[in-house]
MDAnalysis code that builds the backbone (N, CA, C; Angstrom):
import MDAnalysis as mda
import numpy as np

u = mda.Universe.empty(648, n_residues=216, atom_resindex=np.repeat(np.arange(216), 3), trajectory=True)
u.add_TopologyAttr("name", ["N", "CA", "C"] * 216)
u.add_TopologyAttr("resid", np.arange(1, 217))
u.add_TopologyAttr("resname", ["MET", "MET", "LEU", "ARG", "THR", "SER", "THR", "GLU", "SER", "CYS", "VAL", "VAL", "ARG", "ALA", "ILE", "ILE", "MET", "ILE", "GLN", "LYS", "ILE", "ILE", "THR", "ARG", "SER", "PRO", "ILE", "ARG", "LEU", "VAL", "GLY", "VAL", "LEU", "LEU", "LEU", "PHE", "MET", "ALA", "THR", "CYS", "GLN", "ALA", "PHE", "VAL", "LEU", "PRO", "GLU", "ASN", "SER", "SER", "GLY", "ALA", "LEU", "GLY", "SER", "GLN", "TYR", "ASN", "LEU", "ASN", "PRO", "SER", "HIS", "ARG", "THR", "ILE", "ARG", "SER", "GLN", "LEU", "ARG", "ALA", "GLY", "LEU", "PHE", "GLY", "SER", "GLN", "GLU", "THR", "ASN", "SER", "LYS", "ASP", "ALA", "ALA", "VAL", "PRO", "LYS", "ARG", "ILE", "ILE", "GLU", "ILE", "PRO", "VAL", "LYS", "SER", "ILE", "LYS", "LYS", "GLY", "GLY", "LEU", "ARG", "MET", "VAL", "LEU", "GLY", "LEU", "SER", "LEU", "ILE", "GLY", "LEU", "GLN", "ASN", "THR", "PRO", "ASP", "LYS", "GLY", "SER", "TRP", "GLN", "ALA", "ASN", "GLN", "ALA", "SER", "ASP", "SER", "ILE", "LEU", "ASP", "MET", "TYR", "PHE", "LYS", "ASP", "GLY", "THR", "LYS", "PHE", "SER", "VAL", "VAL", "LEU", "GLU", "ASP", "SER", "CYS", "ILE", "ALA", "VAL", "ASP", "ARG", "TYR", "GLY", "GLN", "ALA", "SER", "LEU", "PRO", "TYR", "LEU", "LEU", "GLN", "GLU", "SER", "VAL", "ILE", "LEU", "HIS", "SER", "ILE", "LEU", "ASN", "GLU", "LEU", "ASN", "GLU", "LEU", "ALA", "SER", "SER", "SER", "GLU", "VAL", "ALA", "SER", "GLU", "ASN", "ARG", "LEU", "LEU", "GLN", "LEU", "GLU", "GLU", "SER", "ASN", "ALA", "ILE", "GLU", "MET", "ALA", "ARG", "ASN", "THR", "LEU", "PRO", "ALA", "ARG", "GLN", "ALA"])
u.atoms.positions = np.array([
    [99.617, 37.195, 23.642],
    [98.421, 37.985, 23.764],
    [97.172, 36.571, 23.148],
    [97.819, 35.877, 22.311],
    [96.890, 34.784, 22.048],
    [96.415, 33.935, 23.149],
    [97.066, 33.518, 24.193],
    [96.794, 32.758, 25.352],
    [95.481, 33.573, 25.965],
    [95.802, 35.162, 25.978],
    [94.778, 35.757, 26.815],
    [93.343, 35.952, 25.912],
    [93.335, 36.148, 24.797],
    [92.622, 36.238, 23.774],
    [91.634, 34.798, 24.006],
    [92.349, 33.630, 23.870],
    [91.747, 32.541, 24.267],
    [90.658, 32.197, 25.440],
    [91.624, 32.517, 26.287],
    [90.894, 32.534, 27.657],
    [89.754, 33.534, 27.384],
    [89.696, 34.565, 27.159],
    [88.625, 35.759, 27.180],
    [87.395, 34.839, 26.602],
    [87.636, 34.123, 25.383],
    [87.023, 33.332, 24.547],
    [86.194, 32.586, 25.069],
    [86.768, 31.907, 25.989],
    [86.459, 30.280, 26.774],
    [85.371, 31.117, 28.097],
    [85.794, 31.901, 28.299],
    [84.891, 32.522, 29.634],
    [83.426, 33.210, 29.186],
    [83.639, 33.823, 28.191],
    [82.518, 34.590, 27.582],
    [81.814, 33.524, 27.099],
    [82.069, 32.400, 26.705],
    [81.472, 31.267, 26.030],
    [80.377, 30.500, 27.471],
    [81.803, 30.383, 28.184],
    [80.943, 29.419, 29.707],
    [80.038, 30.853, 30.416],
    [80.288, 31.875, 30.315],
    [78.750, 32.666, 30.710],
    [77.507, 32.699, 29.778],
    [77.477, 32.484, 28.497],
    [76.708, 32.495, 27.712],
    [75.761, 30.891, 27.938],
    [76.712, 29.905, 28.398],
    [76.471, 28.949, 28.398],
    [75.362, 28.336, 30.100],
    [75.987, 29.421, 31.037],
    [75.193, 29.563, 32.169],
    [74.252, 30.142, 31.943],
    [73.698, 30.769, 31.640],
    [72.954, 31.714, 31.126],
    [71.886, 30.951, 30.622],
    [71.755, 30.388, 29.511],
    [70.912, 29.304, 28.822],
    [70.958, 28.041, 30.012],
    [71.620, 27.663, 30.784],
    [71.275, 26.396, 31.167],
    [70.300, 26.709, 32.871],
    [70.715, 28.235, 33.439],
    [69.524, 29.029, 34.130],
    [67.703, 28.692, 33.588],
    [67.408, 28.846, 32.383],
    [66.471, 28.836, 32.176],
    [65.650, 27.255, 32.077],
    [66.448, 26.781, 31.624],
    [66.303, 24.890, 31.038],
    [66.346, 23.923, 32.392],
    [67.887, 24.078, 33.217],
    [67.839, 22.979, 34.012],
    [68.431, 23.319, 35.579],
    [68.112, 23.824, 36.141],
    [68.377, 24.245, 37.338],
    [69.899, 23.425, 38.065],
    [69.336, 21.954, 37.718],
    [70.569, 21.142, 38.723],
    [71.591, 20.934, 37.542],
    [71.428, 21.197, 36.320],
    [73.116, 20.992, 35.865],
    [73.491, 22.371, 35.835],
    [73.111, 22.932, 36.266],
    [73.605, 24.545, 36.613],
    [74.703, 24.359, 37.416],
    [74.440, 23.747, 39.152],
    [75.450, 23.136, 39.705],
    [76.833, 22.733, 39.516],
    [77.060, 21.770, 38.112],
    [77.751, 21.455, 38.559],
    [78.773, 22.259, 37.611],
    [78.072, 22.832, 35.853],
    [78.350, 23.966, 35.268],
    [78.965, 24.910, 36.043],
    [78.858, 25.742, 37.714],
    [79.249, 26.258, 38.417],
    [80.591, 25.703, 39.022],
    [80.507, 24.523, 39.355],
    [81.931, 23.903, 39.884],
    [82.678, 24.536, 38.949],
    [82.531, 23.346, 37.699],
    [83.676, 23.721, 36.762],
    [84.189, 25.224, 36.359],
    [82.970, 26.460, 36.607],
    [83.144, 27.718, 36.194],
    [84.082, 28.073, 37.215],
    [83.625, 27.838, 38.518],
    [84.266, 28.221, 39.473],
    [86.595, 27.684, 39.176],
    [86.325, 26.963, 38.985],
    [87.992, 26.356, 39.010],
    [88.508, 27.377, 37.736],
    [87.852, 27.546, 36.932],
    [88.162, 28.354, 35.705],
    [88.744, 29.708, 35.684],
    [87.941, 30.296, 37.120],
    [87.891, 32.186, 37.053],
    [89.025, 32.059, 38.637],
    [88.973, 30.900, 39.134],
    [91.081, 31.111, 39.650],
    [91.897, 31.172, 39.153],
    [91.732, 30.408, 37.760],
    [92.934, 30.737, 37.261],
    [92.835, 31.634, 36.628],
    [92.373, 32.574, 35.748],
    [92.324, 33.040, 34.962],
    [91.114, 34.570, 35.637],
    [91.860, 35.522, 35.638],
    [90.603, 36.780, 36.602],
    [90.078, 37.741, 34.806],
    [88.898, 37.654, 35.067],
    [87.929, 38.146, 34.229],
    [88.498, 39.983, 34.444],
    [88.759, 40.742, 33.523],
    [89.044, 42.148, 33.405],
    [87.786, 43.283, 34.299],
    [87.861, 43.735, 35.211],
    [87.141, 44.762, 35.509],
    [86.293, 45.767, 34.539],
    [87.245, 45.976, 33.746],
    [86.324, 46.999, 32.790],
    [85.849, 46.794, 31.557],
    [84.132, 45.991, 31.251],
    [83.660, 45.992, 30.541],
    [83.850, 46.447, 28.921],
    [84.404, 47.386, 29.027],
    [84.827, 48.206, 28.129],
    [86.239, 48.312, 27.413],
    [86.908, 47.106, 28.143],
    [88.428, 47.145, 27.081],
    [88.877, 46.305, 26.591],
    [89.307, 45.487, 26.776],
    [89.575, 44.424, 25.333],
    [88.390, 43.329, 25.263],
    [88.193, 42.580, 26.645],
    [87.239, 41.919, 26.701],
    [85.417, 42.205, 25.868],
    [85.132, 43.525, 26.590],
    [84.304, 44.007, 26.335],
    [84.213, 44.771, 24.783],
    [85.225, 45.010, 24.141],
    [85.202, 45.391, 22.684],
    [85.467, 44.625, 21.789],
    [85.552, 43.279, 22.118],
    [86.165, 42.660, 21.034],
    [85.318, 41.338, 21.237],
    [84.219, 41.304, 22.445],
    [82.940, 40.249, 22.105],
    [81.636, 40.709, 22.360],
    [81.520, 42.031, 23.184],
    [80.646, 42.947, 22.670],
    [79.538, 42.270, 23.866],
    [79.732, 42.261, 24.771],
    [79.321, 41.404, 26.270],
    [77.460, 42.317, 26.188],
    [76.871, 42.249, 26.408],
    [75.236, 42.402, 26.669],
    [75.569, 42.653, 27.797],
    [74.417, 43.336, 28.606],
    [74.165, 43.953, 29.745],
    [73.975, 42.616, 30.556],
    [73.138, 41.862, 30.234],
    [73.228, 39.971, 30.961],
    [74.188, 39.281, 31.442],
    [75.042, 39.899, 30.330],
    [76.240, 39.016, 30.087],
    [77.263, 39.467, 31.488],
    [77.399, 40.675, 31.544],
    [77.852, 41.527, 32.294],
    [77.104, 41.251, 33.955],
    [76.075, 41.147, 33.823],
    [75.540, 41.056, 35.501],
    [75.736, 39.652, 35.803],
    [75.482, 39.102, 34.688],
    [75.900, 37.092, 35.690],
    [77.269, 37.548, 35.758],
    [78.528, 37.905, 35.117],
    [79.790, 37.809, 35.623],
    [79.810, 38.568, 37.102],
    [79.009, 39.777, 37.301],
    [79.081, 40.189, 38.456],
    [78.912, 39.628, 38.998],
    [77.859, 38.848, 39.275],
    [77.411, 38.100, 40.474],
    [78.062, 37.117, 40.892],
    [78.466, 36.496, 39.815],
    [79.610, 35.415, 40.090],
    [80.772, 35.469, 40.262],
    [80.805, 36.934, 40.235],
    [82.476, 37.116, 41.018],
    [82.064, 37.740, 42.499],
    [81.067, 38.046, 42.730],
    [80.873, 38.305, 44.162],
    [80.239, 37.498, 45.154],
    [79.004, 36.731, 44.263],
    [78.610, 35.805, 44.864],
    [79.422, 34.531, 45.242],
    [80.265, 33.949, 44.357],
    [80.892, 32.934, 44.453],
    [82.306, 32.812, 45.475],
    [82.845, 33.820, 44.812],
    [83.737, 34.252, 45.424],
    [84.078, 35.045, 46.623],
    [82.891, 35.838, 46.939],
    [82.854, 36.901, 48.216],
    [83.349, 38.052, 47.731],
    [82.786, 39.299, 48.685],
    [83.256, 40.292, 48.547],
    [84.545, 41.082, 49.235],
    [85.666, 41.329, 48.749],
    [87.154, 41.557, 49.657],
    [86.896, 43.057, 50.157],
    [85.788, 44.145, 49.885],
    [85.593, 45.139, 50.638],
    [85.145, 44.779, 51.919],
    [83.931, 44.317, 52.342],
    [83.229, 43.959, 53.174],
    [83.936, 44.296, 54.749],
    [84.896, 43.577, 55.050],
    [85.912, 43.530, 55.840],
    [86.149, 44.893, 56.614],
    [86.716, 45.577, 55.296],
    [87.287, 47.246, 55.289],
    [86.220, 48.196, 55.391],
    [85.054, 47.972, 55.087],
    [84.091, 48.728, 55.061],
    [83.510, 48.959, 56.811],
    [83.008, 47.600, 56.821],
    [83.054, 47.003, 58.156],
    [83.709, 48.257, 59.248],
    [84.789, 48.013, 59.541],
    [85.556, 48.904, 60.063],
    [85.576, 50.028, 60.160],
    [85.528, 50.468, 59.069],
    [85.593, 52.219, 58.953],
    [84.370, 52.562, 59.070],
    [83.046, 52.074, 59.559],
    [81.963, 52.644, 59.671],
    [81.504, 52.433, 61.178],
    [81.604, 53.350, 61.777],
    [81.191, 53.447, 63.360],
    [80.389, 53.008, 63.543],
    [79.992, 52.390, 65.272],
    [78.696, 52.072, 65.677],
    [78.677, 52.920, 66.410],
    [77.513, 53.515, 66.783],
    [77.688, 54.732, 68.300],
    [76.846, 53.615, 69.341],
    [77.570, 53.792, 70.420],
    [77.451, 52.877, 71.744],
    [76.808, 53.654, 72.487],
    [77.471, 55.136, 72.476],
    [76.523, 55.975, 73.732],
    [76.799, 57.457, 73.289],
    [75.646, 58.183, 73.577],
    [75.326, 59.684, 73.179],
    [74.480, 60.193, 74.456],
    [75.893, 61.119, 74.929],
    [75.199, 62.385, 76.046],
    [74.433, 63.431, 76.105],
    [73.342, 63.542, 75.912],
    [73.214, 65.549, 75.289],
    [73.554, 66.451, 76.283],
    [73.658, 66.900, 75.708],
    [74.714, 68.215, 76.703],
    [74.039, 70.050, 76.642],
    [74.083, 70.659, 77.481],
    [73.096, 71.944, 77.417],
    [74.728, 72.918, 76.971],
    [75.971, 72.640, 77.367],
    [76.743, 73.122, 77.057],
    [77.963, 72.506, 77.190],
    [79.234, 72.663, 76.634],
    [80.643, 72.295, 77.224],
    [81.611, 73.355, 76.789],
    [82.881, 72.813, 77.263],
    [83.646, 73.521, 77.001],
    [84.998, 72.431, 76.605],
    [85.051, 72.261, 74.555],
    [85.509, 71.389, 74.318],
    [86.944, 71.384, 74.846],
    [87.841, 72.529, 74.883],
    [88.961, 72.906, 74.921],
    [89.532, 71.895, 76.435],
    [89.186, 72.436, 77.607],
    [89.429, 71.885, 79.206],
    [88.379, 70.216, 79.344],
    [87.580, 69.783, 78.626],
    [86.865, 68.227, 78.864],
    [88.068, 67.946, 77.611],
    [88.424, 67.839, 76.716],
    [89.212, 67.265, 75.997],
    [90.713, 66.913, 76.870],
    [91.354, 67.587, 77.296],
    [92.529, 67.540, 78.039],
    [92.159, 66.328, 79.275],
    [91.296, 66.691, 80.187],
    [90.825, 66.079, 81.254],
    [90.598, 64.180, 81.074],
    [89.414, 64.428, 79.455],
    [89.488, 63.259, 79.078],
    [90.838, 62.494, 78.802],
    [91.401, 63.098, 78.117],
    [92.551, 62.448, 77.201],
    [93.713, 61.888, 78.193],
    [93.590, 62.841, 79.790],
    [94.506, 62.630, 80.828],
    [94.173, 61.420, 81.428],
    [92.554, 61.217, 81.682],
    [92.042, 59.464, 82.051],
    [92.301, 58.887, 81.197],
    [92.371, 58.665, 79.938],
    [92.259, 57.824, 79.014],
    [94.350, 57.166, 78.955],
    [95.243, 58.397, 79.050],
    [96.100, 57.868, 79.058],
    [96.633, 57.333, 80.334],
    [95.920, 57.435, 81.043],
    [96.198, 56.929, 82.534],
    [95.766, 55.208, 82.580],
    [94.705, 55.447, 81.472],
    [93.631, 54.099, 81.437],
    [94.840, 52.637, 80.703],
    [95.865, 53.408, 79.979],
    [96.300, 52.257, 79.183],
    [96.590, 51.137, 79.436],
    [97.001, 50.887, 80.264],
    [97.387, 49.622, 80.811],
    [96.618, 48.668, 81.957],
    [95.501, 48.952, 81.508],
    [94.586, 48.553, 82.254],
    [94.166, 47.212, 81.458],
    [93.892, 46.135, 81.876],
    [93.825, 45.122, 82.767],
    [95.571, 45.328, 83.112],
    [96.710, 45.055, 81.531],
    [98.019, 44.372, 81.486],
    [98.769, 45.823, 80.909],
    [100.043, 45.681, 80.859],
    [100.696, 46.610, 80.679],
    [100.588, 46.435, 79.071],
    [100.440, 48.277, 77.948],
    [100.183, 47.445, 76.776],
    [99.200, 47.429, 76.246],
    [97.900, 47.378, 77.268],
    [96.453, 46.819, 76.341],
    [95.959, 47.526, 75.716],
    [95.865, 49.080, 75.761],
    [95.519, 50.378, 75.389],
    [96.582, 51.290, 74.693],
    [95.908, 51.831, 74.024],
    [97.231, 53.229, 73.862],
    [95.664, 54.402, 73.159],
    [96.778, 55.407, 73.778],
    [95.862, 56.639, 73.441],
    [96.206, 57.336, 72.702],
    [95.202, 58.176, 71.885],
    [95.661, 58.723, 70.788],
    [94.504, 60.117, 70.667],
    [95.370, 61.478, 70.314],
    [94.238, 62.575, 70.257],
    [94.045, 62.384, 69.023],
    [92.852, 61.987, 67.596],
    [92.674, 61.923, 66.478],
    [92.641, 63.605, 66.107],
    [92.206, 64.862, 67.005],
    [91.517, 65.792, 66.426],
    [91.346, 66.787, 67.789],
    [90.729, 67.992, 67.221],
    [90.652, 68.982, 68.478],
    [89.150, 68.340, 69.054],
    [88.613, 67.288, 68.437],
    [87.367, 67.000, 69.047],
    [87.120, 65.491, 69.141],
    [87.965, 64.820, 69.120],
    [88.097, 63.204, 68.873],
    [89.434, 62.629, 69.341],
    [89.180, 61.797, 70.194],
    [90.079, 61.004, 71.002],
    [89.760, 59.701, 70.767],
    [90.888, 58.995, 70.754],
    [91.180, 57.358, 70.065],
    [91.672, 56.844, 71.050],
    [90.933, 55.349, 71.295],
    [91.234, 54.159, 72.242],
    [91.710, 52.889, 71.731],
    [92.742, 52.797, 71.402],
    [93.078, 51.843, 70.506],
    [93.462, 50.400, 71.952],
    [92.159, 48.879, 71.502],
    [92.602, 47.846, 71.869],
    [93.878, 47.147, 71.371],
    [94.696, 46.264, 72.287],
    [95.080, 45.642, 71.822],
    [95.221, 44.600, 70.234],
    [93.907, 44.172, 69.931],
    [93.627, 43.693, 69.068],
    [93.437, 44.873, 68.012],
    [93.488, 45.466, 67.801],
    [93.546, 46.661, 66.636],
    [91.740, 47.368, 66.910],
    [91.347, 47.138, 67.602],
    [89.548, 47.537, 67.837],
    [90.086, 48.988, 68.376],
    [88.806, 49.792, 68.630],
    [88.852, 50.991, 69.039],
    [87.690, 51.682, 69.340],
    [87.768, 52.602, 70.015],
    [86.946, 53.487, 70.500],
    [87.363, 54.844, 69.889],
    [86.138, 56.000, 70.073],
    [86.528, 57.412, 69.895],
    [85.610, 58.088, 70.810],
    [86.139, 58.700, 71.504],
    [84.818, 59.474, 72.429],
    [85.096, 61.031, 71.348],
    [83.812, 61.645, 71.217],
    [83.677, 62.450, 70.264],
    [82.674, 63.509, 70.812],
    [83.480, 65.309, 71.064],
    [83.024, 66.013, 71.888],
    [82.437, 66.713, 70.445],
    [80.902, 66.726, 70.915],
    [80.119, 67.576, 69.674],
    [79.612, 68.857, 70.572],
    [79.025, 69.710, 69.876],
    [78.237, 70.941, 70.731],
    [77.580, 70.625, 71.402],
    [76.493, 69.645, 70.889],
    [75.150, 69.108, 71.570],
    [75.463, 68.077, 72.316],
    [76.411, 67.185, 72.079],
    [76.522, 65.830, 72.631],
    [78.261, 65.377, 73.102],
    [77.926, 64.316, 74.194],
    [79.074, 63.595, 73.838],
    [78.822, 62.171, 73.412],
    [79.677, 61.618, 72.909],
    [79.213, 60.269, 72.112],
    [80.716, 59.701, 71.828],
    [80.448, 58.100, 72.063],
    [81.555, 57.285, 71.974],
    [81.079, 56.469, 70.994],
    [82.159, 56.248, 69.779],
    [81.414, 55.451, 68.661],
    [83.108, 54.207, 68.523],
    [82.299, 52.997, 68.283],
    [83.202, 51.755, 68.442],
    [83.408, 51.153, 66.361],
    [84.702, 51.378, 66.831],
    [85.205, 51.173, 64.995],
    [85.763, 49.281, 65.228],
    [85.471, 48.665, 64.210],
    [85.768, 47.149, 63.700],
    [84.867, 46.416, 64.943],
    [85.335, 45.010, 64.203],
    [84.411, 43.486, 64.975],
    [85.179, 43.784, 66.688],
    [83.914, 43.875, 67.216],
    [84.106, 44.065, 68.841],
    [84.623, 41.846, 69.714],
    [85.845, 41.801, 69.833],
    [85.379, 40.300, 70.813],
    [84.560, 40.410, 71.426],
    [84.629, 39.280, 72.358],
    [84.204, 39.364, 73.885],
    [85.405, 40.118, 74.932],
    [86.432, 39.670, 74.778],
    [87.683, 40.548, 75.371],
    [87.536, 41.660, 75.471],
    [87.276, 42.291, 74.098],
    [87.308, 44.061, 73.752],
    [86.134, 44.462, 74.199],
    [85.037, 43.570, 74.238],
    [83.604, 44.394, 75.030],
    [84.114, 44.441, 76.592],
    [84.071, 43.490, 77.194],
    [84.504, 43.407, 78.166],
    [85.484, 44.548, 78.887],
    [86.872, 44.881, 78.691],
    [87.639, 45.825, 78.951],
    [87.416, 46.992, 78.141],
    [86.544, 47.294, 77.453],
    [86.094, 48.495, 76.978],
    [85.128, 49.042, 77.844],
    [84.330, 48.406, 78.463],
    [83.217, 48.476, 79.453],
    [84.115, 49.031, 80.602],
    [85.371, 48.729, 81.206],
    [85.601, 49.093, 82.206],
    [86.439, 50.563, 82.071],
    [87.042, 50.474, 80.687],
    [87.569, 51.793, 80.217],
    [86.100, 52.741, 80.215],
    [85.254, 52.250, 79.818],
    [83.823, 53.354, 79.336],
    [83.420, 53.864, 80.869],
    [83.423, 52.714, 81.612],
    [82.859, 53.227, 82.741],
    [83.576, 54.247, 83.921],
    [84.883, 54.201, 83.596],
    [85.747, 55.408, 84.085],
    [85.535, 56.414, 83.758],
    [85.753, 56.525, 82.403],
    [85.017, 57.860, 81.562],
    [83.563, 58.131, 82.322],
    [82.940, 57.727, 82.229],
    [81.549, 58.038, 82.701],
    [81.379, 58.723, 84.267],
    [82.905, 57.305, 84.833],
    [82.725, 58.568, 86.067],
    [83.201, 60.039, 86.098],
    [83.811, 60.029, 85.635],
    [84.847, 61.238, 85.118],
    [83.951, 62.543, 84.768],
    [83.167, 61.852, 83.706],
    [82.142, 62.819, 83.375],
    [80.982, 63.427, 84.291],
    [80.881, 62.175, 85.332],
    [79.829, 62.573, 86.175],
    [80.022, 63.843, 87.237],
    [81.301, 63.373, 87.432],
    [81.874, 64.759, 88.520],
    [82.045, 65.576, 88.398],
    [82.449, 65.894, 87.175],
    [82.637, 67.511, 86.310],
    [81.651, 68.036, 85.863],
    [80.363, 66.920, 85.846],
    [78.779, 67.906, 85.563],
    [78.173, 68.038, 87.129],
    [78.536, 67.425, 87.708],
    [77.590, 67.559, 89.266],
    [78.706, 68.185, 90.672],
    [79.945, 68.321, 90.035],
    [80.785, 68.803, 91.203],
    [80.103, 69.738, 92.351],
    [80.141, 70.072, 93.439],
    [79.726, 71.014, 94.300],
    [80.457, 72.274, 94.306],
    [81.682, 72.142, 94.229],
    [83.429, 72.340, 94.182],
    [83.238, 73.860, 92.530],
    [82.322, 73.411, 92.178],
    [82.132, 74.849, 90.603],
    [80.991, 75.164, 90.162],
    [80.818, 76.617, 90.052],
    [79.299, 76.614, 90.007],
    [79.335, 76.186, 88.446],
    [78.037, 75.810, 88.222],
    [77.180, 75.108, 86.957],
    [77.720, 75.864, 85.623],
    [78.082, 77.226, 85.642],
    [78.162, 78.069, 84.547],
    [79.761, 77.928, 84.293],
    [80.690, 77.438, 85.536],
    [82.104, 77.212, 85.206],
    [82.677, 75.935, 84.766],
    [81.771, 74.913, 84.942],
    [81.876, 73.769, 84.627],
    [82.080, 73.135, 83.363],
    [83.274, 71.975, 83.098],
    [82.948, 72.068, 81.689],
    [82.345, 71.237, 80.907],
    [80.866, 71.042, 81.468],
    [79.671, 70.238, 80.827],
    [78.747, 70.588, 81.705],
    [77.355, 70.935, 81.055],
    [76.391, 70.963, 81.845],
    [75.548, 69.978, 80.898],
    [74.519, 68.784, 81.922],
    [74.438, 67.750, 80.971],
    [72.880, 68.824, 80.718],
    [71.858, 67.908, 79.721],
    [70.747, 67.901, 79.991],
    [69.678, 67.121, 80.626],
    [70.072, 65.808, 80.995],
    [69.205, 65.107, 81.534],
    [70.205, 65.002, 83.001],
    [69.882, 65.216, 84.258],
    [70.384, 64.714, 85.053],
    [70.686, 63.124, 85.131],
    [69.575, 62.441, 84.681],
    [69.915, 60.882, 85.101],
    [70.492, 60.500, 83.379],
    [71.717, 61.403, 82.306],
    [72.264, 61.221, 81.498],
    [73.584, 60.092, 81.548],
    [74.082, 60.474, 82.556],
    [75.090, 58.842, 82.590],
    [74.811, 57.725, 83.004],
    [73.823, 57.528, 83.832],
    [73.565, 56.286, 84.748],
    [72.576, 55.895, 83.053],
    [72.228, 56.557, 82.283],
    [71.640, 56.187, 81.247],
    [72.626, 55.694, 80.129],
    [73.737, 56.231, 80.034],
    [74.517, 55.638, 79.374],
    [75.542, 54.415, 80.183],
    [75.424, 54.233, 81.435],
    [76.012, 53.261, 81.765],
    [75.592, 51.999, 81.301],
    [73.910, 52.121, 81.238],
    [73.561, 50.762, 81.091],
    [73.293, 50.549, 80.141],
    [74.167, 50.917, 78.901],
    [73.863, 50.504, 77.275],
    [75.143, 49.680, 77.211],
    [76.095, 49.598, 78.417],
    [77.372, 48.678, 78.222],
    [77.458, 47.560, 78.464],
    [78.166, 46.535, 77.874],
    [77.853, 45.039, 78.240],
    [78.244, 44.559, 79.411],
    [79.038, 45.484, 79.995],
    [79.799, 44.749, 81.515],
    [79.031, 45.792, 82.746],
    [78.779, 45.117, 83.398],
    [78.273, 46.659, 84.648],
    [79.700, 47.065, 85.398],
    [79.123, 48.054, 86.030],
    [80.779, 48.282, 86.740],
    [80.726, 47.566, 88.139],
    [82.280, 47.531, 88.342],
    [82.774, 46.578, 89.353],
    [82.366, 46.976, 90.947],
])
């Protein structure tokens, strides 16, 4: 208990000292920050300022701000990568007049399953996430999702895409676009019975042009 109190006291004094140095001598601040970094690596400041540290030393708002900036700026944010992986990037959006989600989901799902071993065995893994979302996981953990909405068919990418992933993703998506084009324009099926009807006749080609690699 005494060790913790002593440690917290030293940290608070360091914060106050840094605040004074900022206004007097920016050059000396560099050396103090390096020393403070070494101290923070050994002792972790409490996240909740209303806990023991906050109640004993009554940190004012400016001290709390400095503490937060030092933690985030000097040591980096540990949440950035997880947030990036969770936020999708929409890479394709094809407007449709009508869509039969059940039938289209089945056709596209079977197509994705058939492409799982492209170019090598185990390169991809297909998964139906919901009634309107089909996921395709690459071997490095990156994935894209085919999203069936009432007004469009979209493709969202998750994660940091490497060059090998982008090349293989293009191969898979060109195949999916070929499938969609056939379903939307087949002369063997009346337009009202097709699984999808496009808003624009060139929508598939426009989507194809957004892919980083051209169709072979």
